[in-house]
C-alpha positions in Angstrom: 186.3 169.7 130.3 187.0 166.0 130.5 183.8 164.3 131.7 185.1 160.7 131.7 187.9 159.7 134.0 190.9 157.9 132.6 192.5 156.1 135.6 194.7 153.9 133.5 195.9 156.6 131.0 199.4 156.7 132.6 199.7 152.9 132.3 198.6 153.2 128.7 201.3 155.8 128.0 204.0 153.7 129.8 203.0 150.7 127.7 203.4 152.8 124.5 206.8 154.0 125.6 208.0 150.4 126.0 206.9 149.3 122.6 209.4 149.1 119.8 208.7 150.8 116.4 208.0 147.3 115.0 205.5 146.7 117.8 203.8 150.0 117.0 203.5 149.1 113.4 202.1 145.7 114.2 199.5 147.4 116.4 198.6 149.8 113.6 197.9 146.9 111.2 196.0 145.0 113.9 193.8 147.9 114.7 193.2 148.6 111.0 192.2 145.1 110.3 189.9 145.1 113.3 188.3 148.3 112.3 187.6 147.0 108.8 186.1 143.8 110.2 183.8 145.7 112.5 182.7 148.0 109.6 181.9 144.9 107.5 180.1 143.3 110.3 178.1 146.5 110.9 177.0 146.5 107.2 175.9 142.9 107.4 173.8 143.7 110.5 172.4 146.8 108.9 171.5 145.1 105.6 170.7 141.5 106.5 168.7 141.2 103.2 171.8 141.7 101.1 173.9 138.8 99.9 177.7 138.5 100.5 178.6 140.0 97.1 176.2 142.9 97.6 177.7 143.6 101.1 181.2 143.4 99.6 180.3 145.9 96.9 178.7 148.2 99.4 181.8 147.9 101.7 184.1 148.8 98.9 182.0 151.8 97.8 181.9 153.1 101.4 185.6 152.5 102.2 186.6 154.5 99.1 184.9 157.5 100.7 187.2 157.2 103.7 190.4 157.8 101.6 191.6 161.3 101.0 191.2 162.2 97.4 194.3 164.5 97.5 196.8 161.6 97.3 
C-alpha cells in the first residue's frame, strides 16, 4: 500500500526517458557527490567537538563500511 501520493511520477519518468546515457551518468555522479557531502555535513553536525582531520578520519572509516567486501 502506497501511503504517499506521487502526482509528478509520470513527469519524472518522462524526464528520465528523454535523458541521454551521458546525462544519466552525469546525474549519477552529481547525486553521489551530493550524498557524500551530506554525509560529511551530518558527521560535522553530530560531532561538533571533533576537528577537521578527525571528521575526515571518521568519514573514511564509515564510508568503507558502505562498500561491498565481495568485490
